[in-house]
N, C-alpha and C positions, 0 to 999 in steps of 0.2 A: 503494500499499499503505500510506500514511502519512494519510489522508484528505485530501489536499491535491492539487488538479489538478497534472499534470505540466505541462499545455499548455492555451493557452485560444485560441481560434481565433472571429474574427467571421465567419461566414458571409455575411452581407448586411448593408449598413448603410443600406439605401433603404427598409426597410418603416414602416407606420404602426402603430406601438404594437403589434407583433407580442407575443402570449402563449401562443397555443396551438401545439402543434407535434407531429407524428405523423408516422412513417415506416411505409410499406407497399409491398412489390413495386417497390421501386428508385424509388419518389415519394415526396416529403417534402411533407407537407401543413402550410400554417402558417395561422393565424387572425389578420389583422390586427383591429384593432378594427370595421373596416368593410368587410372582405369574406375569401373563404376562398380561398387562393391553392394551386396544385400546381406543384411543381417537379420534373425528373428529378435524381434524387440516387443517388450511389453512396456506400453506408456507408464511413465513414473520411475522405470528401473533408473538406478544410478550407476550401472556399469553394463558394458557391451561385451558381453563372452562369447565365445565360439569361434567358430573359423568362418570369414565371411564368404559368400557366394560372389565369385566374379562372374559380373553380367556383360563386361565387354571393356576392351582395350579403350585408351582415349591418347591421343597425340600429347606426350609428357612435355612438360615445363612451358617453355617459350617464356616471351615478354609477358604475354596475358595468361598466367597460369591457374587463375580462377576458374571453377567448373560450378558455374549455378544449374541447379536441379530443379523441374517442376514436373509434377505428375496430373495428367488431365484427370476431369471429374468422374468418367468412367473407372479410373486405376487402371486402365490396361495399357497407356502409352505414358513413358518418362522421356522427358526431352533435357539434353544437357548443354549447356552453351561451352564451347572452345573457341577461345580467343585466337587471333592470329600470334606468330611466331616471332612476329618483328613488325616494323612500320611499314616498310615499303620493299617487302621480301629482300632485304640485304644479303641474307644467305642462300638466296635463288627460290623459285617457285616450288621447289621439291620439298622443301624443308616446311611449307605452308599447307601439304597435303593433309586433309581432314580437318583443318582449321578454319578460322574466320567462318564457323559455321556452328549451327545447332543440329544435334544429333538426337534423331527419335529411335527408340527402343519399344519395340512391341513386348511388353511383358509376358504374354501368354506365348506367343510363338518361338521371344528370343531373337527374332530378325531386327537388325539395326540398319539405318538408312541415314543419310544428310537430309534433314528436313528443309534446311534454310541455309545458304551460303553467301559469300560475299560478305559479311556482317562484322568484320575486323575484330571487336570483342563486344560480343551480343550478351553482356549480364543483365541480372535483373529479370529474368523469367517470371510470368504469372499468367495464370488463365484468366480471360473474362468471365466472371461468375455467371451473366447473364446471355452469353454465346456459347462459350466453352472455347473460343478461340484464343491461341497461345499470344 
């Protein structure tokens, strides 16, 4: 009630630059800079135990290493933002493969695809609550 957290808990300390996190239907999704992981998780737990399930690789690191996550309202699609590796492809266009994009993962089939490309650093993913659009 005073704007200061009453408690702070480290769920896990062995991840690789995690920045995206989402919860849906008993599962916690975490985007490291290099992979999307899924854990079993009960709301309110103060630890995150067990071995994660690796759902997909992500292009690692880069200048824009944050990985935001959004899950659609139906809970069957997950989106991960992956920024570009540089500002103007200084390391060559091959270093930008799979970057400056939003990746979509079908959580039922496990099939991933590029949902949107040419987006440099697409942070701040959210779905419109009225239309469901990303």
